[in-house]
C-alpha positions in Angstrom: 33.4 19.1 0.2 29.9 19.6 -1.1 27.0 18.4 1.1 25.3 16.7 -1.9 26.7 16.3 -5.4 24.7 14.8 -8.3 24.9 14.3 -12.1 21.6 14.9 -13.9 21.6 13.6 -17.4 19.0 15.1 -19.7 18.2 13.3 -23.0 16.6 15.4 -25.7 16.8 13.4 -28.9 16.7 9.8 -30.2 20.5 10.1 -31.0 21.1 11.2 -27.5 19.3 8.2 -26.1 20.7 5.6 -28.5 24.3 6.9 -28.8 25.0 9.4 -26.0 23.4 7.5 -23.1 25.3 4.2 -23.7 28.6 6.3 -23.9 27.7 8.0 -20.6 26.7 4.7 -19.0 30.1 3.2 -19.9 31.9 6.2 -18.5 29.9 6.2 -15.3 30.6 2.5 -14.8 34.3 3.1 -15.3 34.3 5.4 -12.3 31.6 3.7 -10.2 29.3 6.8 -10.4 25.5 6.7 -10.1 23.5 9.4 -11.8 19.9 10.4 -12.6 18.6 10.3 -16.2 15.6 12.1 -17.6 14.2 10.9 -20.9 11.4 12.1 -23.1 9.0 9.3 -23.7 7.4 10.6 -26.9 8.3 11.7 -30.4 11.6 13.3 -31.5 10.6 16.5 -33.2 14.1 18.0 -32.9 14.2 18.9 -36.6 11.6 21.6 -36.0 14.3 23.5 -34.0 16.0 24.3 -37.4 14.0 27.5 -37.6 15.9 28.8 -34.5 19.1 29.2 -36.5 17.9 32.6 -37.7 18.6 33.7 -34.2 22.2 35.0 -33.9 22.9 33.7 -30.4 21.5 30.2 -31.0 23.3 29.9 -34.4 26.6 30.9 -32.7 26.1 28.3 -30.0 25.2 25.6 -32.5 28.2 26.2 -34.6 30.4 25.7 -31.6 28.5 22.5 -30.6 28.5 21.0 -34.1 24.8 19.9 -34.4 25.5 17.3 -37.1 28.1 15.5 -34.9 25.9 16.0 -31.8 22.7 14.4 -33.0 23.3 13.3 -36.6 22.1 14.7 -39.9 19.0 12.4 -39.9 18.0 13.6 -36.5 17.9 17.2 -37.9 15.1 16.1 -40.2 12.8 14.4 -37.6 9.4 16.1 -37.4 9.9 17.9 -40.7 11.0 15.8 -43.6 11.0 12.5 -41.6 8.3 11.2 -39.3 9.3 11.7 -35.7 10.3 8.4 -34.0 9.4 7.7 -30.4 12.4 8.3 -28.0 11.9 6.6 -24.6 8.8 4.6 -25.4 10.4 3.2 -28.6 13.6 2.1 -26.9 12.7 0.2 -23.7 16.0 -1.8 -23.7 18.1 1.3 -23.2 15.8 2.6 -20.5 16.1 -0.8 -18.7 19.8 -0.7 -19.0 19.9 2.7 -17.2 17.9 1.2 -14.3 19.6 -2.2 -14.3 23.0 -0.5 -13.8 21.8 1.3 -10.7 20.9 4.7 -12.0 17.7 6.6 -11.5 15.3 7.2 -14.4 12.7 9.9 -14.5 10.6 11.4 -17.2 11.5 14.4 -19.4 8.2 15.2 -20.9 6.4 13.6 -23.8 7.3 15.8 -26.8 10.4 17.7 -25.8 10.2 20.2 -28.7 6.5 21.1 -28.1 7.0 21.5 -24.4 10.1 23.6 -24.7 8.8 25.9 -27.4 5.0 26.0 -26.8 4.4 25.4 -23.1 3.2 29.0 -22.5 0.4 28.5 -25.1 -0.7 25.1 -23.9 -4.0 24.6 -22.2 -4.1 22.9 -18.8 -5.5 19.8 -20.4 -2.6 19.8 -22.9 -0.1 20.0 -20.1 -1.8 17.3 -18.2 -1.8 15.1 -21.4 2.0 15.5 -21.8 2.7 14.4 -18.3 0.1 11.6 -18.4 1.4 10.1 -21.7 4.9 10.2 -20.4 4.0 8.6 -17.0 1.9 5.9 -18.6 4.7 5.0 -21.1 7.1 4.7 -18.2 4.6 2.5 -16.3 4.1 0.2 -19.4 7.9 -0.5 -19.4 8.6 -0.8 -15.7 5.3 -1.6 -14.1 5.4 1.3 -11.7 4.9 5.0 -11.8 7.9 7.4 -12.3 9.1 9.0 -9.1 10.6 12.1 -10.7 10.3 14.5 -13.6 12.3 17.3 -15.2 10.7 19.9 -17.5 12.2 19.9 -21.0 14.4 23.0 -21.6 14.1 24.1 -17.9 10.7 25.5 -18.9 7.8 25.8 -16.6 4.7 27.8 -16.0 2.5 28.2 -13.0 0.0 25.9 -14.6 2.6 23.2 -15.3 3.9 23.3 -11.8 0.4 23.1 -10.3 -0.7 20.2 -12.6 2.5 18.4 -11.8 1.2 18.1 -8.2 -1.5 15.7 -9.4 1.1 13.0 -10.3 2.6 12.5 -6.8 6.3 12.8 -7.8 8.9 12.4 -5.0 10.6 15.5 -6.5 11.0 17.4 -9.7 14.1 19.0 -11.3 12.6 21.7 -13.5 14.6 24.8 -12.9 18.0 26.4 -12.5 18.8 27.6 -9.0 21.1 27.4 -6.0 19.3 25.1 -3.5 16.4 22.7 -3.0 13.1 24.4 -2.4 9.3 24.2 -2.7 7.9 26.4 -5.4 5.6 29.2 -4.3 2.8 30.5 -6.6 0.7 33.5 -5.6 1.6 33.0 -2.0 0.8 29.3 -2.0 3.5 26.7 -1.4 3.4 23.6 -3.7 4.0 20.1 -2.3 6.5 18.8 -4.8 10.2 19.4 -3.9 12.3 21.1 -6.5 15.9 20.0 -6.9 17.3 22.5 -9.4 20.3 22.3 -11.7 22.8 24.4 -9.7 25.9 24.2 -11.9 26.5 25.4 -15.4 26.9 22.7 -18.1 30.3 22.0 -19.6 29.0 23.3 -22.9 27.8 26.6 -21.3 31.2 27.2 -19.9 32.7 26.4 -23.3 30.4 28.9 -25.0 31.4 31.5 -22.3 35.1 31.1 -23.4 36.4 28.6 -20.9 39.2 26.3 -22.1 39.1 22.6 -21.3 41.5 23.1 -18.5 39.6 26.1 -17.1 36.4 24.0 -17.1 38.0 21.3 -15.0 39.5 23.9 -12.6 36.0 25.6 -12.3 34.4 22.3 -11.2 37.2 21.4 -8.9 36.7 24.6 -7.1 32.9 24.2 -6.9 33.2 20.8 -5.3 34.7 22.4 -2.2 31.5 24.3 -1.4 29.3 22.9 1.3 26.1 23.1 -0.6 23.9 21.3 -3.1 25.7 20.8 -6.4 23.8 19.4 -9.4 25.7 19.2 -12.7 23.4 19.3 -15.7 24.7 16.9 -18.4 23.2 16.4 -21.9 23.4 13.0 -23.6 24.0 14.7 -26.9 26.9 16.8 -25.5 28.8 15.0 -22.8 27.8 11.7 -24.3 29.0 12.6 -27.9 30.7 15.9 -28.7 32.3 16.5 -25.3 32.7 12.8 -24.3 36.5 13.1 -23.7 36.1 16.2 -21.6 33.4 14.5 -19.5 35.7 11.5 -19.0 38.4 13.9 -17.7 35.9 15.5 -15.4 34.9 12.1 -13.9 38.6 11.2 -13.5 39.3 14.4 -11.7 36.2 13.9 -9.4 37.5 10.4 -8.6 40.9 11.8 -7.7 39.4 14.5 -5.5 37.1 12.0 -3.7 33.8 13.5 -4.9 30.8 11.3 -4.0 28.0 11.5 -6.5 24.5 10.6 -5.4 21.2 10.0 -7.3 18.7 12.8 -7.0 16.1 10.5 -5.5 18.5 9.6 -2.7 19.2 13.3 -2.1 15.4 14.1 -2.1 14.8 11.5 0.6 17.6 12.9 2.7 16.3 16.4 2.3 12.8 15.3 3.4 14.3 13.5 6.5 17.1 16.0 7.5 15.6 19.4 6.7 13.5 20.9 9.4 12.0 23.4 7.0 12.5 23.3 3.2 12.6 27.0 2.0 10.0 28.3 -0.4 10.9 30.4 -3.5 9.0 31.6 -6.5 10.2 30.6 -10.0 10.7 33.3 -12.7 12.1 33.3 -16.2 15.6 34.6 -16.6 18.6 34.4 -18.8 21.3 31.8 -18.2 24.9 32.6 -19.4 26.0 30.4 -22.2 22.4 29.6 -23.3 20.0 31.2 -25.7 16.5 32.3 -24.4 14.8 32.5 -21.1 14.7 29.7 -18.5 12.8 28.9 -15.3 15.0 29.9 -12.4 14.7 30.0 -8.6 13.9 33.6 -7.8 16.5 34.5 -5.1 15.6 38.2 -4.8 
């Protein structure tokens, strides 16, 4: 069985937080599973993604995911026709429910769209402002600083990783990869531990042609590996469009005796138990089942 297994829930939109997260919380409670949630604290500009439909790969994926069912028609207009509402900062009650039910809550940027699409063009002060606004909003609600962060869209730059160091996070979960590591930039090792998403999402497997039964079989096989397994879940997908499939996955995990841990708990164990946490560079690469390039642990 895997050494560490975790569910990382990324929230990208207001609908994801208000509809998908409560659905996921109910399912997690049914199976006594604890998870880690990452929520954007600022505006929902998801309507600005509409321009991406001109890209063939993205359009194909969205047609399979059914975006109207996933985030709602109104959400598709936020940031264009409609004023973008605040996601995390505007919905403290849901954030408190996450924490009150024993889950970990970290920050997922301020403006998810702007970070995901424009990070490479941001100034260092702009990057710092995104993290500061998100961290301050979290502190306003909980009276303490966030312990963790996850970059929107698995998108980082050398500057964002370096600036992230200023906030004293226990760990970050910004990249795709195969094991926990410390990022290395120009030969220099950063302090903040990276716990990457190591497993493909259910939607990624679906886009790759896996049937529901094949998806379950894939994860059941993965759980047998003695390694770090972090399943990336999206509130808009597993909490809405693939809710029934996610329920089946949790049921299978319970039958197989899989023990899910919060990422902060895993981070503490890694700091305590690991003699030397390895260092790796992060580079942009393609991820099967997704459109675009993503920050990935550079293995070779």
